[in-house]
Every structure is written in C-alpha cells, then in structure tokens.
C-alpha positions as CSV (number, residue, x, y, z in Angstrom):
1,V,154.3,124.5,109.4
2,R,152.2,123.5,112.3
3,M,152.3,125.0,115.8
4,S,151.6,122.7,118.8
5,G,151.4,124.0,122.4
6,S,151.0,127.6,123.4
7,S,152.9,129.8,121.0
8,G,156.3,130.2,119.3
9,K,158.5,133.0,118.1
10,R,159.3,134.1,114.5
11,D,161.3,137.0,113.0
12,R,159.8,140.3,113.0
13,A,159.0,141.9,109.6
14,T,159.6,145.6,108.7
15,N,156.8,148.1,108.9
16,C,155.7,149.1,105.4
17,T,155.3,152.8,105.2
18,G,156.8,155.5,103.0
19,D,160.1,155.0,101.3
20,S,160.8,151.8,103.2
21,F,157.9,150.0,101.6
22,A,159.3,146.4,101.2
23,H,156.4,144.4,100.0
24,S,155.6,143.1,96.6
25,S,152.9,141.3,94.6
26,G,151.7,138.2,96.4
27,D,152.6,139.3,100.0
28,V,149.9,139.0,102.6
29,V,149.7,142.2,104.7
30,L,147.5,144.1,107.2
31,V,145.5,147.0,105.9
32,R,144.1,149.8,108.1
33,W,140.9,150.5,106.2
34,S,138.7,153.7,106.2
35,D,136.6,152.2,109.1
36,E,139.8,152.2,111.2
37,R,139.7,148.4,111.4
38,I,142.6,146.2,110.4
39,Y,142.0,143.6,107.7
40,Y,144.4,141.2,106.1
41,A,144.7,141.2,102.3
42,K,147.0,140.1,99.5
43,I,148.9,142.5,97.4
44,K,148.1,142.1,93.8
45,T,150.2,145.0,92.3
46,V,152.4,147.8,93.6
47,N,152.7,151.3,92.1
48,K,155.7,152.8,93.7
49,N,155.3,156.1,91.8
50,K,151.8,156.6,93.3
51,Q,152.7,154.8,96.5
52,T,149.7,152.6,96.3
53,C,148.9,148.9,95.9
54,Q,146.0,147.0,94.5
55,I,145.0,144.6,97.2
56,M,142.5,141.7,97.4
57,F,140.6,141.0,100.6
58,E,139.5,137.5,101.9
59,D,136.1,137.9,100.3
60,N,137.7,138.6,96.9
61,R,137.0,142.3,96.9
62,R,139.8,144.4,95.4
63,A,140.7,147.9,96.3
64,T,143.5,150.5,96.2
65,A,145.4,151.2,99.4
66,D,148.0,153.8,100.2
67,F,151.4,152.5,101.4
68,D,150.8,154.2,104.8
69,Q,147.6,152.0,105.2
70,I,149.7,148.8,104.7
71,H,151.6,147.1,107.5
72,A,153.6,144.0,107.8
73,V,151.8,141.2,109.4
74,D,154.3,141.0,112.2
75,S,154.0,144.7,113.0
76,V,150.7,143.9,114.8
77,V,151.3,140.4,116.1
78,D,154.9,141.4,117.2
79,D,157.4,138.5,117.2
80,W,155.1,135.7,118.5
81,I,153.3,133.5,116.1
82,A,149.7,134.3,116.4
83,C,146.6,133.8,114.2
84,I,146.3,136.6,111.7
85,V,142.5,136.7,112.3
86,C,142.0,136.6,116.0
87,K,145.5,137.7,117.0
88,F,145.7,134.9,119.7
89,G,148.8,132.7,119.9
90,T,147.3,129.6,121.7
91,S,147.5,126.5,119.6
92,D,145.6,123.7,121.2
93,P,143.4,120.9,119.7
94,P,140.9,121.1,118.2
95,N,141.9,124.6,116.9
96,Q,145.6,124.6,116.3
97,I,147.6,127.2,114.5
98,V,148.8,126.3,110.9
99,L,151.3,128.3,108.9
100,C,150.8,128.7,105.2
101,D,153.6,126.9,103.3
102,Q,153.8,129.6,100.7
103,C,153.5,133.0,102.6
104,G,154.1,131.9,106.3
105,V,151.0,133.6,107.6
106,S,149.4,131.7,110.5
107,F,145.7,130.9,111.1
108,H,143.8,129.0,113.7
109,Q,142.0,126.0,112.0
110,K,138.6,127.6,112.7
111,C,139.6,131.2,111.9
112,H,140.6,130.5,108.3
113,R,137.8,130.4,105.7
114,P,137.3,127.7,104.7
115,H,138.3,125.9,108.1
116,I,141.5,124.0,108.0
117,A,141.0,120.2,108.0
118,D,142.8,118.2,110.6
119,S,144.7,116.4,107.7
120,A,146.7,119.6,107.3
121,L,148.2,119.1,110.8
122,E,150.3,116.2,109.6
123,P,153.9,117.4,109.5
124,T,154.5,116.5,105.9
125,A,151.1,117.6,104.6
126,P,151.3,120.7,102.4
127,W,148.9,123.5,103.1
128,E,148.3,126.9,101.5
129,C,146.0,129.7,102.9
130,I,143.1,131.0,100.9
131,Y,145.3,133.8,99.4
132,C,148.0,131.6,98.1
133,R,145.5,129.1,96.7
134,K,144.0,132.0,94.6
135,N,147.3,133.1,93.3
C-alpha cells in the first residue's frame, strides 16, 4: 500500500501491556528499551507465562522484552499513518510512505534500511519490509 499526499488514517491498535497482550510471533511492535528510547522490533516468540517476548531489532540483534515494554505501533503514531522510524506522516516525492504488504507497518522510502526503490511505489508492486523479508 502506498500513501500519496500528506497523510491518511488507519485503525488504532490496542496497547500491549499486562493481561491484554494481544500480539504474536511475527508482529512488528515498538519496544521501550533500557535507554528509554523507543525502537521497532519484530516479535519472534511469546512466553505468556513469563510475560516476555523474544524480539529481533532491525540490526538483527535479539533480546528479551517484558510485555510492559512492548507497545502497538499505533499507540505512538496514533491513528494517522506515519513512518515508524521518523514518526512523520508527510508522503511527498522523492520520499513517499510505503506500507508493508505483510504487516502493514509504514516507512518513508529513505527511512527504511535498505531504502525502498521507486519501483515499489507502483500500485500493483508487492513490497515487504525488512522484518517480513527475514521471516
């Protein structure tokens, strides 16, 4: 899915804390790490008994995160489509927002690593983010 023009809306996801943890393996989430910064990561496994997840960061590092460190992508970007990396919703050439066809997470072409080629902007062109490609 490609976003042209300024920004658009999408449905808000549920916050992922305590008993209401609603994510599963393969979901892309935001993780508040020990340095108090927020990073995006992909859940690899969920342990509901320990209330932890094994997660994989963009650089392929893996770690364990408690449920209360994990938040739905939309809990930070609200209900506007925005780049998960920079949190801005503007989508203008040459740096348009592209949504992953698998997980629905949105990235600016230049924020995603590797950068998203212009060919992915074609309405029928399939595109998967770095996390979904690794799955």
